[in-house]
C-alpha positions in Angstrom: 6.5 16.3 1.7 8.6 14.3 4.1 7.3 13.8 7.6 9.9 12.8 10.1 9.1 9.8 12.2 10.7 9.2 15.5 13.3 6.5 15.3 12.9 3.7 17.8 15.8 3.2 20.2 15.9 -0.5 19.5 15.0 -2.8 16.6 11.7 -4.5 16.9 11.3 -8.3 16.9 9.9 -8.0 13.4 13.3 -7.1 12.0 15.3 -9.5 14.2 13.0 -12.4 13.3 13.4 -11.6 9.6 17.2 -11.8 9.4 18.1 -8.2 9.3 20.4 -6.4 11.8 20.1 -2.9 13.4 21.9 -1.2 10.5 19.6 -2.9 7.9 16.6 -1.7 10.0 18.0 1.9 10.1 18.5 1.8 6.3 14.9 0.6 5.8 13.5 3.3 8.1 15.4 6.0 6.3 14.3 4.7 2.9 10.7 4.6 4.0 10.9 8.2 5.0 12.8 9.3 1.8 13.1 6.8 -1.1 15.0 9.3 -3.2 17.8 9.9 -0.7 21.2 9.7 -2.3 23.4 6.8 -1.4 26.0 9.2 0.1 23.4 10.9 2.4 22.0 7.4 3.4 25.5 6.3 4.3 26.0 9.4 6.4 22.7 8.8 8.2 23.4 5.1 9.1 27.1 5.7 9.7 28.6 3.4 7.1 30.6 3.8 3.9 28.7 4.5 0.7 30.0 1.2 -0.7 28.8 -0.8 2.3 25.4 0.9 2.2 25.0 0.3 -1.5 25.7 -3.4 -1.0 23.2 -3.7 1.9 20.5 -1.9 -0.2 21.2 -4.3 -3.1 20.9 -7.3 -0.7 17.7 -5.9 0.9 16.2 -5.5 -2.6 17.3 -8.9 -3.8 15.8 -10.5 -0.6 12.5 -8.6 -1.2 12.7 -6.5 1.9 12.6 -3.5 -0.5 9.9 -4.1 -3.1 10.4 -0.9 -5.2 10.2 2.9 -5.1 7.3 5.1 -6.1 6.2 8.7 -5.9 3.3 9.7 -3.6 0.9 11.7 -5.7 -1.5 14.4 -4.4 -5.0 13.0 -5.2 -6.6 16.4 -4.7 -4.5 17.8 -7.6 -5.3 14.9 -9.8 -9.1 14.8 -9.5 -9.3 11.9 -7.1 -10.0 13.7 -3.8 -12.8 11.4 -2.5 -11.7 8.1 -1.0 -14.2 5.3 -0.9 -14.1 1.8 0.7 -16.5 -0.8 -0.8 -17.5 -4.1 0.9 -18.2 -6.7 -1.8 -20.2 -9.8 -1.1 -20.0 -12.5 -3.9 -22.8 -14.8 -5.0 -20.7 -17.8 -4.0 -17.2 -18.2 -2.6 -16.2 -21.1 -4.7 -12.6 -21.1 -5.8 -13.4 -20.5 -9.5 -15.7 -17.5 -8.8 -13.0 -16.0 -6.5 -10.3 -16.5 -9.0 -12.3 -14.9 -11.7 -13.2 -12.0 -9.5 -9.5 -11.5 -8.5 -8.4 -11.6 -12.1 -11.0 -9.0 -13.1 -9.9 -6.7 -10.2 -6.3 -6.8 -11.4 -7.3 -5.2 -14.8 -9.1 -2.2 -13.2 -6.9 0.8 -12.6 -9.7 2.5 -10.6 -9.3 -0.1 -7.9 -6.4 0.9 -5.8 -6.6 -1.9 -3.3 -8.6 -5.1 -2.9 -8.4 -7.4 0.1 -10.0 -10.8 0.7 -11.3 -10.5 4.3 -12.8 -12.8 6.9 -16.2 -11.7 8.2 -19.6 -10.7 6.9 -18.4 -10.0 3.3 -15.8 -11.3 1.0 -13.6 -8.4 -0.3 -12.8 -4.8 0.7 -12.0 -2.5 -2.1 -10.4 1.0 -1.9 -10.8 3.5 -4.6 -10.5 7.2 -5.2 -12.8 9.4 -7.4 -13.4 13.1 -8.0 -16.8 13.3 -6.3 -20.1 11.4 -5.7 -21.2 11.6 -9.3 -17.9 10.0 -10.4 -18.4 7.4 -7.7 -21.9 6.5 -8.9 -20.5 6.1 -12.4 -17.6 4.0 -11.2 -19.8 1.7 -9.0 -22.1 1.1 -12.0 -19.5 0.6 -14.7 -16.7 -1.0 -12.7 -17.8 -2.7 -9.4 -21.1 -4.1 -10.6 -19.4 -5.4 -13.8 -17.0 -7.5 -11.7 -17.9 -11.2 -11.9 -19.9 -12.7 -9.1 -20.8 -9.5 -7.2 -24.1 -10.0 -5.3 -24.0 -7.0 -2.9 -22.0 -4.0 -2.0 -21.8 -1.5 0.8 -20.0 1.8 0.5 -18.1 3.9 3.0 -17.1 7.3 1.9 -14.2 8.8 3.8 -15.0 12.2 5.4 -11.5 12.8 6.7 -8.2 11.0 6.4 -6.9 10.9 9.9 -3.7 8.9 9.3 -2.3 7.7 6.0 1.0 5.8 5.8 2.6 2.8 4.1 5.5 2.9 6.5 6.0 -0.3 8.5 7.2 -0.2 12.1 10.8 -1.4 11.9 
C-alpha cells in the first residue's frame, strides 16, 4: 500500500546541508514512497535520463543516504498485532553494563527497536506480540533475561495514529 505524500516545493535545509541537490532530494522522496519503483519510472518522475538516475542512486547508496530496501509487512497478518513500548531502567549505567545490555539486545529478534534515552530511565524498547499473554511470556523470557535490568514499565499501544519511517526531505 503506497500512500502519496505531498512533495515540498523546496528542498529543506536538511538536504542542502548534507551535500545533496534538489534532484537527489526528489529521488530520495520517490524512493521513500516506493522503494520498488523501476529505474525507468524513477527517471520519468525526476525528469532525468535512466542512466543519470541510476548513477545518482548508486552514489546516494555509496554515500549512505540510502541504507537499503525492505518490505513493510502487515503485523496483523503475522500474529504481531499488539505493539508495546517498554521503559528499561538498569541496575547501574556503567559502560560495561550498558555494553553487555546492548550486545544482548542485538541478539533478540523480538526486540524491534531499542534506544538509549536521556531522562528517568535508560532504554526504550519497541516490540510487537500477538496479545497480552504473548507479551507476558516475552517480558518474562526476554526482557527480564537481559543483563542489568532492574525495572521496567510497559506502555501498550491502543491505536497507531501515525506510523512512518519517511524522513522529511
